[in-house]
C-alpha positions in Angstrom: 15.7 21.2 16.6 14.2 20.4 20.0 10.5 19.8 20.1 8.9 20.8 23.6 5.6 18.9 24.9 3.0 19.9 27.5 5.4 20.7 30.7 8.5 21.6 28.8 6.5 23.9 26.5 4.9 25.9 29.5 8.5 26.0 31.1 9.9 27.5 27.8 6.8 29.8 27.4 7.3 31.2 30.7 11.3 31.7 30.4 10.5 33.8 27.3 7.7 35.9 28.7 10.1 36.7 31.8 13.0 37.4 29.0 10.4 39.5 27.1 12.2 43.0 27.7 15.9 41.4 27.8 17.1 41.1 24.3 20.3 39.7 25.7 18.4 37.0 28.1 20.5 33.3 27.2 16.8 32.3 26.5 16.7 34.0 23.0 19.9 31.6 21.9 18.1 28.6 22.7 14.5 29.9 21.4 15.2 29.5 17.6 16.1 25.7 18.2 12.6 25.3 20.0 9.3 24.0 18.7 6.0 23.3 19.9 4.3 20.3 18.4 2.2 21.4 15.5 -0.2 18.7 13.4 1.7 17.2 10.6 4.8 18.8 11.7 6.2 17.0 14.9 9.5 15.3 16.0 7.8 12.1 14.9 6.9 13.4 11.5 10.3 14.5 10.6 12.8 12.2 12.6 12.6 9.8 9.8 14.2 11.9 7.0 17.1 13.0 9.5 20.1 11.0 8.0 23.6 13.0 8.4 24.7 10.7 5.4 24.1 9.1 2.1 21.3 6.3 2.2 21.8 4.3 -0.4 19.4 2.1 -2.1 18.1 0.4 -5.3 15.0 1.1 -7.1 14.2 -2.6 -6.4 14.3 -2.2 -2.6 11.4 0.4 -2.5 8.4 -1.0 -0.8 5.7 1.6 -1.0 5.3 5.2 -2.5 3.6 8.2 -0.9 1.4 11.0 -2.8 -1.6 12.5 -2.0 -4.9 10.0 -2.3 -6.3 12.2 -5.2 -3.3 11.6 -7.2 -3.2 7.8 -6.9 -4.7 6.9 -9.8 -2.5 9.1 -12.1 0.5 7.9 -10.3 -0.5 4.2 -11.0 -1.1 5.1 -14.6 2.2 6.3 -14.7 4.1 3.6 -13.1 2.2 1.4 -15.8 3.2 3.1 -18.7 6.9 3.6 -18.0 7.2 0.2 -16.6 7.6 -0.9 -20.5 10.8 1.2 -20.8 13.6 -1.1 -19.9 15.6 1.1 -17.3 12.4 2.1 -15.3 11.4 0.0 -12.6 8.0 -1.3 -12.5 6.5 0.2 -9.3 3.0 -0.4 -10.6 2.4 -3.2 -8.2 4.1 -1.2 -4.9 1.3 0.1 -2.4 0.5 3.9 -2.5 0.1 5.7 0.5 -1.1 9.1 1.4 0.9 10.4 4.3 -2.3 12.1 5.8 -4.1 8.7 6.2 -4.5 7.3 10.1 -2.4 4.9 11.3 -5.1 2.1 10.9 -5.5 3.2 6.9 -1.4 3.2 6.1 -1.4 -0.1 7.7 -4.1 -1.4 5.7 -2.9 -0.4 2.6 0.6 -1.7 3.1 -0.5 -5.2 4.2 -3.4 -5.6 1.3 -2.3 -3.4 -1.9 
């Protein structure tokens, strides 16, 4: 997948428009692999998740958790309740982040949980 920004997006659109009536044009081989940036779904958003092999880590290495802000209280209560179990990692003291927050709010949550 390639994300096209500004001039590259304009160039790709022009190539596809020129080939609109020619389904055998080579641009259609590339078209499924091209995407313009969409708010909340861009290269910057997805690249952290593209790991071509296992990514081993222990539960103790988890430094923060993510979820919708409106579910943070329920998540925290769940972690507190489950922390009493011997095989459950206590995440109740980990920062909770809503991925829809702006960078300043995320930074604040990570620095001052």
